[in-house]
N, C-alpha and C positions, 0 to 999 in steps of 0.2 A: 467552540473552543478547538484549537488545533495544537498538537504537540509536534515538535520538530527535533529531529536528530541528524546531525551532520556526520559525514565520514569522508575519507579520501585524502586527508591531509598527510603531510610527511616531509621528508628532507629531499631536496632536489637541487641540482647544480643550476647555476645561472644559465638561461637559455632553454631550460627544460620545460616540461609541461606537467600539470596535474589536473585532475577532474574531481571537484568536490561534489558530493551528493547530499541531498537534504530529503529525508524521509518524513512525510507528514502523516499524522493520524487523522481520522475522521472521514466522513463521506462527502464533505462539501469543500474540499480543498480549492476548487475552482472559484469559490467566492472570495478567496483571499489573494490579494497581490503579494508577491514574494520579492524579498530583497536579500542581498548579501552585503554584509558590513565586515569591517576588520578593525582590529586594535593591535597596534605594535607596542612593544614595551615602552613605558613612559609617555605614551601618546594617547590622545582621546580616540574613541571609536569613530571611524569614518565610513561614509557610504562608499560602496563599490559598484553595485549594479542593482537594477530592479526590473520587474516585468509584471504586466497586468495579470489578473486572474485567468484570463483566456489565453495567455501566452503571447500577447502582442506588445508592441511598442517598447522593446528593450531599451534601457537607458543606462549609460555608464559614466562613472567618474572619468575625468580627463586623463588621470594617471593610468588607467587601464584600458582606455578605448583603443580598439584595434588589436588588443592582445587577449582580452577576456571575452567569453560569450556566456550569457545567461540563458537558460532554457528551462522548460518544465514539461512534465508528462502527467497531466491530470488524471488520466485513466489509471495510473499506478501511484498516484499521490507522491510524486517525486519532483524534486527540483535539482538543477545542476548549475555548476559554474566551471566552465572549461577555461583553464588558465594556460596560456602559451607564452613563450618568450619571457619566462619569469626572470625577475631581477632581484637582487638582494633586498632592495627596498620594499618588495612585496611580502617580506617576512612579517607574519602577524598571526594572531588567532582570528580565524574567519568564522563568522556567525551567519546562519540562515535566520530570516525573520519574516513575519507575515502580518498583514493588516487587512481589515475589511474596507479601509478608507482609500483615498486616492494613492496610487502606488508611488508617487514622488513626494508624498507628505511624510518625510522621514520621521518626525517625532511621533507619528501615529502608529509606528510599528510596535506592537505590544505583545507579540508572541515571538519567543526567541529560543533557539537551540542552545546547546551547552558549549558549542564552539569546537573547532578543529584546528590544530596547529599546522601552519605552513612555514617551513624554513627553507630559504633559498641561499645556498652557499656561493661565494664568489670564486 
């Protein structure tokens, strides 16, 4: 089992940057693929980015490709989402999630953080 806690959200102007962090409990964090998802008001939760347990093969939603970077530091049980060139449509609650299954099997993500709010003003 792994517990996840996000941080780093906030209010930023369009074009700005934020880095989200995800602190994971447990000694076997590298066994888990990690993903970031987001949910905007009135919308369903959507996939943002994912990375394998070893930190390889990052994959991004088309809407964030080229602007966001997912990474992880297994030695310190941390995951990150660097967000650049932010747009108002990126406004959402961002969630860190983990799965022991294939990292692009989105329904299999069964460990979730509490979420962190990101607000991008125009």
